[in-house]
C-alpha positions as CSV (number, residue, x, y, z in Angstrom):
1,M,119.6,-128.8,-44.1
2,H,119.8,-132.6,-44.4
3,E,116.8,-134.4,-45.8
4,Q,116.3,-136.4,-42.7
5,R,116.3,-133.3,-40.5
6,D,114.0,-131.5,-42.8
7,R,111.6,-134.5,-42.6
8,L,111.6,-134.4,-38.8
9,L,110.9,-130.6,-38.8
10,R,108.0,-131.1,-41.2
11,E,106.7,-133.8,-38.9
12,L,106.9,-131.4,-35.9
13,E,105.1,-128.7,-37.9
14,E,102.2,-131.0,-38.2
15,K,102.1,-131.6,-34.5
16,L,102.4,-127.8,-33.8
17,R,99.7,-127.1,-36.4
18,Y,101.9,-124.4,-37.8
19,T,103.9,-124.3,-41.1
20,F,107.0,-122.1,-41.0
21,R,107.9,-119.8,-43.8
22,E,111.5,-120.0,-42.5
23,R,112.0,-123.5,-41.2
24,T,115.6,-122.7,-40.0
25,L,114.0,-120.7,-37.2
26,L,112.4,-123.9,-35.9
27,D,115.7,-125.8,-36.3
28,Q,117.5,-123.3,-34.2
29,A,114.8,-123.3,-31.5
30,L,115.4,-127.1,-31.1
31,T,119.2,-126.8,-30.9
32,H,120.5,-127.1,-27.3
33,R,123.8,-125.5,-26.4
34,S,125.3,-128.9,-25.6
35,F,124.9,-129.9,-29.3
36,V,126.6,-126.7,-30.6
37,H,129.4,-127.1,-28.0
38,E,130.2,-130.7,-29.1
39,N,129.9,-130.2,-32.9
40,R,131.4,-126.7,-33.1
41,N,129.8,-125.9,-36.5
42,P,130.0,-122.1,-37.2
43,N,126.6,-122.4,-39.0
44,W,124.8,-123.6,-35.9
45,E,123.5,-121.4,-33.2
46,N,122.0,-122.6,-29.9
47,N,118.5,-121.6,-28.8
48,E,119.3,-119.6,-25.7
49,R,118.6,-116.2,-27.2
50,M,115.3,-117.5,-28.5
51,E,114.4,-118.9,-25.0
52,F,114.9,-115.3,-23.7
53,L,112.5,-113.9,-26.3
54,G,110.0,-116.7,-26.0
55,D,109.8,-116.3,-22.3
56,A,108.8,-112.6,-22.7
57,V,106.4,-113.3,-25.6
58,L,104.7,-116.2,-23.7
59,D,104.3,-114.0,-20.6
60,F,102.5,-111.4,-22.7
61,C,100.2,-114.0,-24.4
62,I,99.2,-115.6,-21.2
63,S,98.6,-112.3,-19.5
64,D,96.4,-111.2,-22.4
65,M,94.5,-114.5,-22.3
66,L,93.9,-114.4,-18.6
67,V,92.7,-110.8,-18.6
68,K,90.1,-111.7,-21.2
69,S,89.0,-115.0,-19.8
70,H,89.0,-114.1,-16.0
71,K,87.4,-110.7,-16.0
72,H,86.5,-110.7,-12.3
73,F,90.0,-111.7,-11.1
74,T,92.1,-109.1,-9.2
75,E,95.6,-108.2,-10.2
76,G,97.0,-110.5,-7.5
77,Q,94.8,-113.5,-8.6
78,L,95.9,-113.0,-12.2
79,S,99.5,-112.9,-11.2
80,K,99.3,-116.1,-9.3
81,L,97.5,-117.9,-12.1
82,R,100.0,-116.6,-14.7
83,A,102.8,-117.9,-12.5
84,S,101.2,-121.3,-12.3
85,L,101.0,-121.4,-16.1
86,V,104.5,-120.0,-16.9
87,N,106.7,-122.4,-14.9
88,E,108.9,-125.3,-15.9
89,R,106.4,-128.1,-15.1
90,S,103.4,-126.5,-16.8
91,L,105.4,-125.7,-20.0
92,S,106.9,-129.2,-20.0
93,V,103.3,-130.5,-20.0
94,V,102.6,-128.6,-23.2
95,A,105.9,-129.8,-24.6
96,G,104.9,-133.4,-23.8
97,M,101.6,-132.9,-25.7
98,I,103.6,-132.5,-28.9
99,G,106.5,-134.9,-28.1
100,L,108.9,-132.0,-28.3
101,G,111.7,-134.1,-26.7
102,D,111.9,-136.3,-29.8
103,Y,113.1,-133.3,-31.9
104,V,115.5,-131.5,-29.6
105,R,119.2,-131.7,-30.7
106,L,121.4,-132.4,-27.7
107,G,125.0,-133.2,-27.2
108,K,125.8,-136.9,-26.7
109,G,126.5,-136.4,-23.0
110,E,123.3,-134.5,-22.3
111,E,121.3,-137.0,-24.3
112,S,122.7,-140.0,-22.6
113,S,121.8,-138.5,-19.2
114,G,118.1,-138.4,-20.2
115,G,118.1,-134.8,-21.5
116,K,115.2,-135.4,-23.9
117,A,112.9,-136.0,-20.9
118,K,114.3,-133.3,-18.5
119,V,111.6,-130.8,-17.5
120,S,114.1,-127.9,-17.7
121,I,115.2,-128.7,-21.2
122,L,111.6,-129.3,-22.4
123,S,110.3,-126.0,-21.0
124,D,113.2,-124.0,-22.3
125,T,112.8,-125.5,-25.7
126,L,109.1,-124.8,-25.8
127,E,109.9,-121.1,-25.0
128,A,112.4,-121.1,-28.0
129,V,109.7,-122.6,-30.2
130,V,107.3,-119.9,-29.2
131,A,109.9,-117.3,-30.2
132,A,110.4,-119.1,-33.5
133,I,106.7,-118.9,-34.3
134,Y,106.6,-115.3,-33.3
135,L,109.6,-114.4,-35.4
136,D,108.2,-116.3,-38.4
137,G,104.5,-115.3,-38.2
138,G,104.2,-112.4,-35.8
139,F,101.6,-112.2,-33.1
140,Q,98.8,-113.3,-35.4
141,G,100.5,-116.7,-36.1
142,L,101.4,-117.1,-32.5
143,T,98.0,-116.2,-31.2
144,E,96.4,-119.0,-33.3
145,W,98.9,-121.5,-32.0
146,F,98.6,-120.4,-28.4
147,Q,94.9,-120.7,-28.4
148,A,95.1,-124.2,-29.8
149,F,97.5,-125.5,-27.1
150,F,97.2,-123.4,-23.9
151,M,93.5,-122.7,-23.8
152,P,92.4,-126.4,-23.8
153,L,95.0,-127.1,-21.2
154,L,93.6,-124.4,-18.9
155,E,89.9,-125.2,-19.6
156,R,90.3,-129.0,-19.2
157,N,91.9,-128.9,-15.7
158,P,91.9,-125.4,-14.2
159,D,92.5,-126.6,-10.6
160,R,95.7,-128.1,-11.6
161,F,97.1,-124.7,-12.5
162,H,95.5,-122.8,-9.6
163,H,97.4,-125.1,-7.2
164,A,100.4,-126.0,-9.3
165,D,102.5,-124.4,-6.6
166,Y,101.5,-126.7,-3.8
167,K,104.1,-125.3,-1.3
168,T,102.6,-121.8,-1.5
169,A,99.1,-123.1,-1.2
170,L,100.0,-125.3,1.8
171,Q,101.7,-122.4,3.6
172,Q,98.6,-120.3,3.3
173,V,96.4,-123.1,4.5
174,S,98.8,-124.1,7.3
175,Q,99.1,-120.6,8.7
176,K,95.3,-120.2,8.8
177,K,94.5,-123.7,10.1
178,F,97.5,-124.5,12.4
179,R,99.2,-121.1,12.8
180,D,102.2,-122.9,11.6
181,I,104.7,-122.8,8.7
182,P,105.5,-126.2,7.0
183,T,108.9,-127.6,7.7
184,Y,110.7,-129.6,5.0
185,T,113.5,-132.0,5.8
186,L,115.7,-133.9,3.3
187,T,115.6,-137.6,4.5
188,G,117.3,-139.4,1.7
189,E,119.0,-139.5,-1.7
190,S,119.5,-142.4,-4.0
191,G,120.6,-143.1,-7.6
192,P,123.6,-141.8,-9.7
193,D,124.4,-138.1,-9.8
194,H,122.7,-137.7,-13.2
195,H,119.5,-139.4,-12.1
196,K,119.1,-138.9,-8.4
197,L,115.9,-139.4,-6.4
198,F,115.3,-137.2,-3.4
199,E,113.1,-137.9,-0.4
200,V,111.6,-135.2,1.8
201,R,109.6,-135.3,5.0
202,L,107.1,-132.5,5.7
203,T,105.6,-131.5,9.0
204,T,103.0,-128.9,9.7
205,G,100.6,-128.8,12.6
206,T,99.5,-132.5,13.1
207,I,100.2,-133.4,9.5
208,I,103.2,-135.4,8.3
209,S,103.8,-136.4,4.7
210,Q,106.6,-137.7,2.5
211,G,107.5,-136.7,-1.0
212,T,110.0,-138.0,-3.6
213,G,111.3,-136.3,-6.8
214,R,114.2,-135.9,-9.1
215,T,115.0,-132.6,-7.5
216,K,114.6,-131.4,-3.9
217,K,112.0,-128.8,-5.0
218,E,110.0,-131.5,-6.8
219,A,110.1,-133.7,-3.7
220,E,108.9,-130.8,-1.6
221,Q,106.1,-130.1,-4.0
222,E,105.0,-133.7,-3.8
223,A,105.0,-133.7,0.0
224,A,103.0,-130.4,0.0
225,R,100.5,-131.9,-2.4
226,K,99.9,-134.9,-0.2
227,A,99.6,-132.7,2.9
228,L,97.0,-130.6,1.2
229,A,95.1,-133.7,0.2
230,R,95.1,-134.9,3.8
231,I,93.9,-131.5,5.1
232,K,91.1,-131.6,2.5
233,D,90.1,-135.0,3.7
234,G,89.7,-133.7,7.2
235,Q,92.9,-135.0,8.8
236,G,94.6,-132.8,11.3
237,E,93.0,-130.5,13.8
238,S,93.5,-126.8,14.3
239,P,94.4,-125.4,17.7
240,E,90.8,-124.1,18.0
241,E,89.2,-127.5,17.3
């Protein structure tokens, strides 16, 4: 391993608050398939298998944490809360806390298109890092790391995760208040293919909102978030009012 790369990995270990016995595991967790494809070095392996493992391990850790910290929640409530924590956006928040994008190895094409800031790449890489910690230190090492990064995030802003899926939350509110299901319409696209901005118009009951995002789903979530805020502020009337 090159001295500069080793220095970067040690720097990331400090941010992770975890020291690897086998630092090559961390290096692999940070290696995107685009980097391996462009360099074609037989000694390099991408992080996709580690993502697979990390996803399963993270799911278990979060389930264990929620069962212990939310003792009065039903199975359905626990499932929704877990889903709000184990999604691309929430995982990318944790990745951003440690500046994970600065350490990911990407191919030149992927890097030039802003890959180090992509939510999908950050969340996938975090899952791979979780797998690396698990493989290196077992569940004991992973539990200590998990408690340090995920528990404060949940405790600091629990409402954010309860309503991270704004579309689902809005649909439930809309059906009850308006007896209606929200309608999303794509109203515009702008920017180059690798950095598009989508605009979506939402209507439900008497509420109309607009959302923008780098993907259609992101724009829809933003529109749903605004609609929920308007309903909360007392805008819109139900058929019974």
